N, C-alpha and C positions, 0 to 999 in steps of 0.2 A: 413506202407503205399507206396505208389508206388509215385515219385517226379517229379509231371510234371511243366515243366520251358517254357514259352509262352516268344521269347527273339527277339533282331531284332525289326524296326520298317516299312517301307513299305514295306519288303517281312522279313518274319518274319518263322520264326524253333520251330522245339519243342524241346528241351531238355529233355530227361527222366530218371531218377537217379533209378536205380534198386539193392533192397539188395536182396540176396541170396532165391531162389527163386520162384524168386514175376519176375511174365510174362505181357508185354504189348501184344496185336497184334496191326500191321499194314500192310497199304497197301501197296503192292512188290513196289517194285520202286525208292522209296520216302529215302529209307537210306541212308543219308549221311557218317555217322560212327559211329561205334560203341569202345564199348572194349573190346577188345581182351578175358576177361571175358565173354565176352556176349555171353550166346551160339543161336545159333539160325538159326530154321528149315522153313520151309514152310510147310505150317496143311492146308486143308478145312475150319477151326475153326468149326469142328462142322459134321466129316461125311463129303459121297461122295456125299447125298443131298444137304447139307451147298453152296458144291464149286460148284455143278449145280445151284440154286440158285443165287450166284453169277456174274457165266457164262453169266444167263439171263437177268441178269440189265444193262452185258455191263460189268461189270468189270473181275475184271481176278480170274481166279478160284482160286488159292493160294492167304492166308494172311501170312505175318512171323507173325513170334511167337516167339519175344526174350525172355529169360530167364535171369538176373541180376544173380549175383553178375556184374556191372559197369554202367557207363554211355550210351547212344545212345540221337542217334541227326540225327531228319525226319525235312521234309519240302517238301510244294508242288511242280505243278512244271511250276507254273509260278508267277508271282509277289502279292502279297497278303498277306490278314492275317488270323490267328487260332482262330479258336471264341473254348471256351470248353462250353460243356453241360455237368449238372449234370442232370444224368437220374431220380433216387433218383423211379426206379421202372415205369417210364411211358413211353416211344413209340413213336417216331421224326419218320416222313420221312424222306430221304431226298436222297435229288439231289444225283447216285450212284457216280461222278469220285469227290466229295465235300470232300468223307470220309478218313480219313487221320490216327487218330488211334483208339483203344477203350480197357478200361480196361478190363479181362479176365469174370467180372463177365458179359458183356450187351452182348445180343440172336442178328447177323445180318439176318437177312428177310429178305422178298420183296412180295411188296405190288401193286394188281394193282390203277393207280392214273385216274381220273376221264377219262371218254373217248374227247381227244384233246390235254389233258392239258399240258400233258410229249411230246407230243409228238410237237406242239407250241414252246414248248423251246428248239426242239435239243434234248433232252435227252432220245426219247422214253416212251413206254406208262409205264412202270416198275419202282420202286423207292424205294429204300434201306430205310428196315424198320428198326430199332436199336431201343431195349427194355433191359432194365434189370437195376439191381443197381451196377450203377460206369457210370462212367466221357466217353466221347468222345469229339474228336479234329478234327473237322471241318477246311478246306482250304477254305477258300473266295477268290479269283478273283479281287483284288481290295480291297473297304476297307467292312465290314459287318458289319450291320445293323440287329438289333433287335424290332421288334416290338410285342409287348401286345395288344391282342382288346380287349376285353367288347364280350358281348355278342351279344347286338344289331350292333359289328361293323363293318364296310370289307375290304378291299380292291379289286384295281386291280391294276397288276401287270403285265409289264411286262416277258413272264415265263422265258426267260434265265437270270432272276437276280432274279429266286428263289432258295435261298441256302436248307431249313428245312422248317419245320411243326412241332407242332405238332399231334398226331395222334387224328385221329376223327377230327379234324376241317373240314369243308365243304369245296368241292376246287371245280372250273372247270374251265370253260371255259365262256367269253361274249364278242358280238361284241360290236368293239366300232367303230362310228360313220356310215359313207355312201359310196358311189362310193367315192368320192372324196376323204377318210377317206383309203381308198383302195389303189387307185393309186397313196398318196403321201404320203400318212402319213410313217415318218420313220419307226413305230413300227406295223405295219401289218392293219390286222383285227381282231383279239384278238385280248386281255388281260389273264393273269389266274384271275380268280376272290376267292378270298377268305374272311373267313365268321368265326367271333370269336362265341365263345370264345376261344382263345391259343394264343399263340408266332405263331411268321412266325422270317425264319430268310431270312434275303435276304444280297446278293452280292451289290458291285454299277455295277461291268462290267461282261457284261456278255461273252461267248468264241466269238459267234459271230463278238459283236464288240471288240475283241480283234485280229481277225483273218483281220476283215475288215482294222481295222488300221495299223495292218503291211506291208494291203498288198502292196500297193507307195513302203517301201523301200524294198521286197522283189521281186519284177520285176524290180524297179533297180539293185540289188546283180545281180538276174539274168543274166541283160544285160552288165552286166559291167565281168561277168567271160565268 
């Protein structure tokens, strides 16, 4: 069985030990280092159609297939936390840029989200669907939260903070306040509305927050060059 270890604190990375013949799939560009004995190749992870489906979500056409024996170390593109999810035959909907790695027994597909939900989060209307009997690893900017909702529970979330949720949950958009909220509210006029039962994974920072937080610093660097 593949040995996964989530390591680090504020900037985490995923250390993987592979026995001979064992494989994992990882999003391209996340590899830090690998043992020279680990074979690496680019694959669509299921044929031409799978590759095309991935590009529709905005992800890369190919994933990396890494085969042991040896060690592999991968990480996300920004400071944050890595979340391990054991699917156990179930499916989850994932913001595609959060995908980091998965076992080969997991299938990568795409699904259309509720109209407006993904678009308001700045991620498009399509999300990755991961389903199968295996483990997947997601990268969350900032910290990662998991909320378990009962049949009568629901939450409203700023859309850019949604990392993943169990397949089959009802997800849509909800209007927040009136004209004053629209003009002065930090979160805009709409929030993602998620209804239980099921699990929801959130990230404490959105990509928009990261960009807005860096803009003053970037502008000062640009002026000094």
